[in-house]
N, C-alpha and C positions, 0 to 999 in steps of 0.2 A: 744531158739537158732536157727539162719536161715539157710536152707537150700543152699546147693551149685546153686539152682536155682534161689534162690531171689537172689544173692552175684553177679551173672553174668548179672543182669538186668541192662540195663543204666540206669544212672544216672542224674539228671540236674546236670551241676558246682557248684562248691561252689562260693563265692567271691574271695574265696586263689587259684581256679583255672583259670589256662590262659585256655583266650578264642580264639577262631579261629574269626579276624576280614576279613571282607571283602575287597580286595584291593581295595584303590583307583584309579579311572580310570580318567584320562584326555585327552580332545580332542587336538589335534597334529595334523596340517597338513590334514583337515578331516579321519583321521585314530584313532582309539583309544591308545593312548601309556601307555603303561603299567607301572606299576612304579617298578618294579623289574625283570630282568630275570628270567626267569621259571616261568611267569606267564603264564595260561591260558586267553587270552583275544580276541577272536575272531573265529568264525565258519567258515564254507561255506559247501555249497551242491554242489553237481557237479552234473548235469543231461543234459541228452540229450532232454530232454522236460521240460524246465523250463516256459512254460506256466502253466502245470498240478501242477509243484509244487508250484506254485503260489497262485493255487487254494486249494492246500490241505494244504499246511503250513499257507496261508492267512485265509483260513476257521476252521483249527484248534486253532492256535495260537493268531490270528487277525494280524499278522505279514504284514508290508509292504515294497514295493517292489519299489527299483527308476526305471528309465531309463535304459535299457542294454547300458552297452561304447561299445564302436566299436572302433578297431573291434575286441577285447577280448569278445563281448557279457556278461557280468558281471554286475551284477544289486548289487546294497546294498540294505541288508535287515535292516529296522528296521532302518535306518539313517546309522550309521557307527557299530551296532553290527555285522555283518556277511555280508556274500554274495551268491549269487545264480549265477553258473557260467554256463553258456551254452557249452557241450562239445559236442555237435554235431558234430562240424570238428575237434574234435580229437583224434575219435572213438568211442565215444557215451560213456563213464564211467559214472558210478554214484556210488556215494560216498558220506558222511557225516564226515567231518572232524573239530577237535580243532588246533588252533592255538596256539603255545608255544611261547611268545617272546623270544629271547634269544640272548646275547651280538655280538655273532659271527655266522652268519649264516652257512658259509663255516667250519667253526671249526664244529662246532654241527652236522654239516651233517657227516662228517668225521669220528666221534666221534660214532655217532651212527650208522652208517655200521659197524665202531670197535666191535660195542657191539653186532652184528646180524641184524642189520636192514638191507631192503632192501629198494632202490630208487624207487617209485613210480613217482615223477618227479622230474629233477635233480633240484640245485638250479638254481635261475631264478631270475636275477634284470628287473624288470618292469621300472625302473625308478624312483618310488617309493619308491619300499620297494624292498627288496630281500627274498625269500624265497622259500623253498623247500619241497615236500609233502616226506613220508615217512612208510615204514610199519614193526612195530616189529616185531618179532622173531614169536608171537603168531599169526600174520593177522593183526592186528591191523593200521587201517589207521590215520596219526597223522600229522600234518605241525609244521614249526619253520619259525621262521621269526624275521625280525628287517627293520625299516626305514631307508631308507638312509638317510645320513647325508648330509644338507644342502650346499649347494656352496654359496659362495657370490651372493648375489640376490633375495636370496630364493628359488632359483632350488637346485633340489636332484644331486647330484654327474654325474650322470647319466646320466640327462638332462643339465649338463653345459658342458659334454665332446662332 
């Protein structure tokens, strides 16, 4: 007879049990596009000392960093896997945040607030993407985003305005 501790141990799934599959991401206009909403598909590190962050994360994980964009001072990490944001000109905050792809950033932002989240960064349209940073009721920072629809000529809606 088996004891309760043995029954509680995880076991490998049988062929009859469903298995989680990694989402398939595709490259789309310089960003990784999520196959479906509510997928975590990007990360970002905010720091007032990006050089130190590059030394630390590059040394620890072997990550590579692109040149910082101007004037935002935002560098790509490992191509389009993530971003490093120099926050020295905006108060010097530090964070590590995951991004969740949503269909409608404004609606998701308002819904998150109604569930008890607070805004860390309001909804921002930077021309390529629309995003916001929120803090959940337990104090954890996260972000929501969606790529802006391309207008005729391949520009985002914001760039064509």
